[in-house]
C-alpha positions, 0 to 999 in steps of 0.5 A: 437953275443948278448951283456949282462951286469953284474953289482951290484947296489945300489938303494936308494928310495926317500920315504925312504929305499934301494935296492942292487943287485949283479951280476945282468944281463940285455940285451943290444943292443950295445957294451957298456952302460953307468952308467946313461943309465944302471941305467934308464934301470934297473928302467924300467926293475924292474918297480921301483917307487920313485927312487932317487940315483943309484950306478952302480958298477963292470960293465962288458959287455959280449957276451951272447944270449939275453933271452927275447923279448923287451917290447913295449909301446901303444899310447893314444889319448891326450889333450893339455894344454898351460903352457906359458905366452903370450908375447906382446909389452912392457911385463916386465918379469925381472925387470931390462931387457928391454921390448920386442919391437913387431912391423911391419918391413913390414906392410900390407899397405907398402906391397901392392906396392910389390904385385899385387892388392889384395895381402898383407903381414906383416912382423914382427919385434921383439927386445927383450932380451932372458929371455922373457916370459916363457923360457928355460935355457940350460947349456950355460946360466950359463957355457961358455963351456956348451951346447947352444940351438943349442946342446941340443938334442930334447929328453931333452925338448920334450915329457918328462914324467912329475910330478907336485909337488905342494908347494904354496907360502902361505905355504913357499917361500923356496921349500926344499928337504923335500918337494920334497921327496916321489915323483916319479922324476927320468928321469922326468920333474918335475914341481913346482907349487907354484901358483906365476903365479897369480901375473904375470905382477904386481909389486908383481911378481918380488920380494919375490918369490918362489924358490928352495934351493941348497939342493932341487937342489941337491936332484933333481940332485941326482934323475936324473930329466930330466928337472925342471920348476917352475911358479915363477920369478925365480928358485933361491932366487933372494934376493941374488947374488948367483945362486946355483940352476941353477949352480947345474941343469945346471951344470948336464945338467938338463934344466930349464923352468921358468915362467910357468903358468897354472900348476893348470890344471894338474894332479899330474902325467899322462902327458907328458911335452915339451918346445921347443926353436928355434935352436940358436948357441950362446944362452943359454936362449930363450922363449918356448911354453911350453905345457902338453899332457894329455892322455885321454881314 
C-alpha cells in the first residue's frame, strides 16, 4: 500500500512574512520521512522561494493510495568555471602554517633505469598541511566526533544548486544576517563573494579580511543551506580566538569552503557548485577543485 504523510507546518520567508498550514498531505515513497526531508519536499512541492526556517508539527504517516505522478526534470548543456587557487611549491595559504613541499619522489631521469629505452615516468611527492589552497571543512575539523571526509556523502559537496551573494570588502568586512536576507538560500550552496581573493598570495590577504558574523551563520543554519563558501582568508574573524561560524555551521553538518576565487564570473543564480575532496579517514579539511557549472542553452 502506498504511504502518505499528514502534518502541520510553519514557513518563514527570508524576505519577510510566513505561511502556515494544517492537515497538509503529501505522497511519500517509504514508510517514514524526517522533518528535514519533509520540509525540503514541501518547499519543492509548493514551489516556494525565499524560504528560511520551517517547522514541521503533528506529523503522521499513514497508508493511502498516491494521488499523483512524480515530477521529472530535464538536463541542459553546461559550462564549467574553476573557482580554485593553484597550489604550488612554497605557497602560503595561512600564516603560521607550513607551505607545501612539491617535488619528485622519482624523477624522469632516475626512472629511466627501471624501464626500457624511451620510457620514463615522474612520481611526485607532496608534503603539506590539509589547510592549503582552496579547501573544504567538514564536521571533524571542528568536532572530534564529527564526520570526517570519508564519512561525508557525495551529495553534500557535489552538484549543489548555488547562489552567489556579493558583499564587497570595500563596503564592510563583517557580513551580517542583513546582508543575507532576501535571497533564496534553502538547500543551496551559498557562495559569499567579497573580492578579497584579489589579494591572494600577498601580505594583505592574511589580515583584516571579510568574515561572517555568528548571527549570519545562525541565519544560514536556520535556512538549512547545504554548504557555505567564501573567497576570503577565513569564514570567521581571525582577529579573535573564537570561531563561532565554524562551530555553528559544522555543528549542523553544513560544509565550509574557504579561499574561493573567480566568483565574479558567476551569475547570482543559475549554477551548480561542486567542491570534491579525496576520501580520507581521520581528516576534516583538504584541498578541493571547486567549480561551478552554468546552464547554457
